[in-house]
N, C-alpha and C positions, 0 to 999 in steps of 0.2 A: 248075198243080197246086201245092197247098200242102203243104209238108213237115210231117210230124207231129212234134210236140214229143216229146222223150224225156227220161228222167231216169235217171241212173246211180246205183245204190245198191251200197254195199259193206258187208258185215258186219264190224264191228270188235270186237264183244263176243260171248262165248259165250251160247248160249241155255240152258245148264244152270242149273237153279234157277228158271226162269221157267215160267209156265203152259203147258198144252197148246195153248191158243188162240194164244199168241205164237209157239210153235214151228211151228204149222201156218201162221201168217201168213208167217213167214220162208220156209217151203217154197213157199208160194204166190208169193212174190216171186222164187223161184229161188235162194234162199240156204240153205245148211245147214252151212257151215263158216266159221270166221273167215278173212277174207281173200278170200272169193269175191265176185265183182262181177257184177252183172246190169244190162243196159240195157233199160228198160221204156218203153212208151208212156205219156205223161203223161195219165192219165184220172182222173176223180174216184174211181173204185174203187181204183186204185193209190195215189192220194194218201191215202185212208183207211187202207189197209194200212200205208203208210209211217208215218203218224201213230201207229198202234198200237204199232209197234216202233221208234220214232225213237231211243230210248235205246240200241239195239243196232246201229244202222247209221249210215253216213255218206252224205249225199246230195249229188250234184253235178247241177246243171241241164244 
């Protein structure tokens, strides 16, 4: 059985002043407050969401 890759994302900047799409993307990643951390499966869809809000989050493999 192969272990699934995961990626750990932490919100480091506020979403105030950013567009509705970026706020919705953060919510989709499980983030809504500065300092929150979420561990997600590393899929192309998640990677696309991470790229969209990369300036607001910190990524750990």
